N, C-alpha and C positions, 0 to 999 in steps of 0.2 A: 878307480871307483866305477862300478858298473851302473849305468842309468837305464832304467826300463820305462818305456812309454806306457802310459795308462790308456787302455782302450776306452773310447767314448761309448757309452751304452747304446746298443742298437735301437732300443725302444725310444730313446730320446730323439734320435735322428728321425724316426718315423713320425713322432708327434709334431716336431718342428716342421717337417715337410708338409704334413697334412694341414697345419694351421696356415702356412704360407700359401698352399694351393687354394684353400677356401677363401683367404683374403683376396687373392688375385682374381678369383672367379667373381667375388662380390663386387670388385672394382670394375671389372670389364663388362659386366652385364648391366646395362642401363635400367633404372627403375621405370616401370610403366607409368605413363602420364595419367594424371587424374582426369578421367573422362568428364568430370563436372567442372574442371578448372575454367574452361571457356564459358560455361554457363554462369559461373560465379562472377566472372569478369564483366559480362554484359549486364548483370543484374545490379551492380553497384552504381546505380544512377537514380536520379529523382523519380523517373518513371521506368521501373525495371523492364528490361527486355525479357521475353520468354523463350528466346531461341534455344538456350541451353537446358531447358527443363526436360525431365524425362517425358517419354511419349504419353504415359498415362496422365500426367498432369496437363500436358498440352491438349489432350483430347477433352479433358474436363472444360478447359477454356473454350475450345472449339464448339462445344455443344451448349454454349451459354443461352442461346435462344430457347425460350419456353421452359427454363429450369429455375430453381431457387438460386439465391445469391451464393457466390463462391467465396469460400473462406481460405485464408492463407496464413502462413507463419513468415514474418519478415523481420529481420534484425537490422535493417538499414543497408544491407549489402546482399545477403543471400535470401532468396525467396523460395518457399516451397508451398505449392497448392495442396490443400488437405482434401482429397477426394471424398472421404467419408464424413465430411462436415459441411453443413449448409445453414442458411437462415432464410426466413420467409421473405419473398420479394421476387422480382423478375427483371429481365433485361430486354431492351428494345433496340432494334438496329437502325442506324442512321447512316446513309451513304454520304461520302465526302469526296471532294475533288481528288483525283488520283495524284499521289505524291511519291516521288522516288528519292531515296536518301542513300548516301554512301558513307560508310564510316570504317575506321580501322581499329581492330582490337588485337593487340599484340602483333603477330606476323600475318594475321588474316584480314581479309577484306569482307565486310558485311554490306550487302545491298538489300534494301527493303523497299517494297512497293505497297503502299497502304491505300485502301479503297473505302474504309468505313469503320464504324465503331459500334460495339454493343455497350450500352450504358444503363444504369439504374437511377431512378429518381429518389431512392432512399438516401436521406442525408446522413443517417447514422444507423448503426446496428448495435444492439445491446448484447454483450457477451452472455447474459443470462438466458437469452432466447435462442441460442444456437442449438442445432439438432445434430445428433450423431457423435462420432468420435472426434472431438475437437481439442484434444490435448495439444497445448502449445500455440493455439490460435491467437493471433494478435491483430489481424487486419481483415477487411473484406474487400473484394475486387469491385470497384465502382465503374471502371471503364476498361474495355478490351479493344485494342486497335488491331484490325485484321488486314490481311492481304497476302503477300508472298515474300519470301526472302531467300537469299542465296549466300553461302559462305564459301570463300575461295582463299586458299585451298580448304577442303573439307576438314572439319574438326572431329576428333573422336566423339561419338555419341551425339553429334549434332547433324541433323539431316536438313537438306534443302527442301522447303515445302512451298506449295502453291505454283501457279503458272503465271509468270510475269506478263506474258502476251495477253492472257485472258483478263488479267487485272487492268491492263491499259484500255480494255474495251468496256470496262464497267460503267454502268449508267448512274448518274446522280439521283435519278428518281426511283431507283430500285428499292423495293420494300424488303428485300431479303439479301443476305450475303451472296455474292456471285459464286457459282460452283467452281471448285478448284482455285479459289482465291479467298479462302476463309481461314488461312493459317494465323493463329494468334502471334502477334509480333511484340506488342508492348501493353502493359497494364498500368492503371492508376489505382493506388490503394488508399484506403481510409482506415484509421485505427478504430478498433472496436471500442465501444463505450461501456464502461463498467456500471454495475448497479442495475436498477430497474426504473423506467420512466414513471414519475409520480402519477401521470394521467392514464397509465395502462390499467386494464381491468384487474382489480384485486391487488394493485401495487400499494405498498406501504412505504412512506418516506417521512423523515423527520423534517418538517417545515412548518411555517406559520407560527401561531401563538404557542408559547411554551409555559407550562405550569408543572411543577414537580414538588412532591412531598415525600420526605424520608423519615423513618423512625427506626431506632436501633439501640444497641448498647455498646459501651466501651469501657475503657479504664483510664482514669486520669493519673498522670505521673507529673509531679511538679517539684520545683525547688525555689528557694528564695533566701533572702538575707534581711535581717532586721537590726537596726541600731536603736537600742532601748534599754532602760533599766531592767527590763525583764530578763536580760541575758548577761547582766554584769553591771557595767557602767555605761553612761550615755555615749561614751567615745568608742565603744566596742561593737562589733557586728556579731550576730549570731546567725548561723546557717541552719536551714531545716529542709526537710522533704515532705511532700504531701502526696498521698496515694489514696485511691478509692474507686469503686465501681461507679459508673455514670450512665445516664440516659442521654441519647443524642437525637435531636430532631432538626430537620431542615425544611425550609419552604422557599421555593424559587419561582420567580415570575419573569418572563422575558419575551423576546421576539426573535425570529430567525432572519437575519439579513441575507443569508444565502443557505441553501439546503445543507442540513447537518450541523450547523453552528447556531447556538442561541446565546444572546447577550441580554443582560437585565440585572436584577438585584436578588440577593439571597439573604436569609436570616438563618444562622446556625446557633442552636441552643444546646449547651452542654450543662446538664444538671447533675450534681453529685450529692446524693442524699446524705452520705456520711463520709466525709474526707477525714483522714487521720494525719495530723502533723507531728513529725518527730524531729526533735533537735539533733543536730549532728555535732556541732563544735562545743556545746556547753552541756556536758552531762549533769552538771549541778542544777540546771534548770529543770522545770517539769518535763518529763520525758515525752509526753504526748499532750496535744491540745485538741479541743473539739472544734471542727470546722464544718459542722453539719449545715445542710441546706445551701451549699455553694452553687451558684449558677452563673455561667459565663455566656453572654449573648453577643455574637459576632454579626455585624450588619455591614454590607458593602456590595460593590459591583461583582458580577460573576460572568464567567464564560463557560458554557457547556457545549461539548463537541462530540459529534458522532462521525468518526472518520469515514465510515461507509454509510451513506445516507439511508440505506434500507435495512441496515443491520442494527443490532442492539448494543454493541460495544461502545462505551462512552468514556470520556475524560472530562474532568471539571476542575475549575480553580476559582476561588473567590477570596477577597480580602477586604479589610476595612477597620472600623473602630469596634471596640469591645467594651461592654459594661459588665463588671463583676459585682455580684450581689451575694451576700451570705451572712452567716452568723459566726463570729469569732468569740468563743467562750461565752455564748449566749447573748452576745451583743450584735445587733444588726449593723452591717457595714456595706458600703458601696464605693466603687472607684472605677476609673476608666483606663483604657489602654488600646492596644492594637492586636491584630490577629490575621492568620492566613489558614485556609482550609483547602486541601486537595482531595479529589475523589476519583474513583474509577469503578466500573461494574458492567453489568449486562442486563438489558431489558428485553422482555419477550412480548411481542405483539399479542394483545387480546381482543382488539377491535381496530377499526381503521385509524383512530386517533389515539387510543389508549394503549399503554404498555405497563407491565409489572415486571419487577426485577429485584436484583440485590445490588448493594453498593458497599464498597470499602472506603472509609474516609479517614483522613489524618488531619487533625485540627491543632494548631499551635496558637496560644494566646499569651500575652505578656501585659503586666500591670505595674503601675507605680504605687505609691503609698496610699492607704486609706486617708481621707481627710481627718484632721484632728487626731491622727494616730501616729505611731512610731514610724520613722523613716524606713521604708522597705522596698524591695523589688521582688516580683513574682513571675514565674514562667510555668506554663502548663502545657503538656503534650497529651493529646487524647486520640489514640487509635480506636476505631469503632467499625462495627459491621451492622448492616441494617437492610430493610426492605424499602422499596420505592414504588410510587405510582406516578406515571408521567402522562400528561396530555400534550401531544406534540404532533 
């Protein structure tokens, strides 16, 4: 029997060779080092070093004297100065005893010689008052320590700055940073403050006395059960539903223990001019009943919260006892129970203390039997929309 060898396709050999060649080339060529790696390493400290920052950012820090406050983005490890962003304020220079420090970062030695600091007296900076391109801003620079530094061996993208010999001759009574000894070495950062200070010109904030009134409309949806001869025998329960359009009003009074949050008491009134009751389990009973003029009054403690003290978005919760009054088949009835009401919405400032807005509210109430009536239980759910006026 004759056996013939199959020739391996030439194009397959070429493809395999090319893949192997490329793989070997990628393995043999080392990846370039990240020039910012050294900078990131020295910044992961309580007071970030600025040695590894790009020259443009170091120049901003170097020119701190006579300029506005410097803004930065800092995530706890990596810092970036934002050259196009600033805030009102200034820095003043204070000479310090010359201090020399040696540290090791990776395989490199860092020697710093400090002679003084630029600092600001501003205790905080509000993010709403920043100027320029401030995307990503998180902190402002409160202190800049200056002098000279040397990295041995030199790191990619990191330059030795300042003259150590001149720094050693710096005077403590100097009112200005010494020439050729003004390289930024280390900074201290403070987080930006959100919102707007309440004592700032034109600032609006939710604080002090709290008074709020709401009015709107909703729809009552309820269910209940009754044990009575109305639905068969006294030993049986009949189930029913109640539905109808309603009017909802709220009045709240309170005080602000801390900006944005008000605590106090609220009254929520849900009035249903014409509620319709429909039996579910007993079709032989009257299909519908008249529950006209039903009113539920919920009274209790409340909490009203504006998460952003200068903004209009708000959340509210209140709960307590409920009084139900109404007419059942033309007979006046009253009973008690409990309830809970949740709200959210947005208010728009119309003056320094007043705001107008809209509110969405959900109120849940539950009741026991009417006195001298059949044994029953009732639950009512009322979603509503309305308008609100707030003094805060």
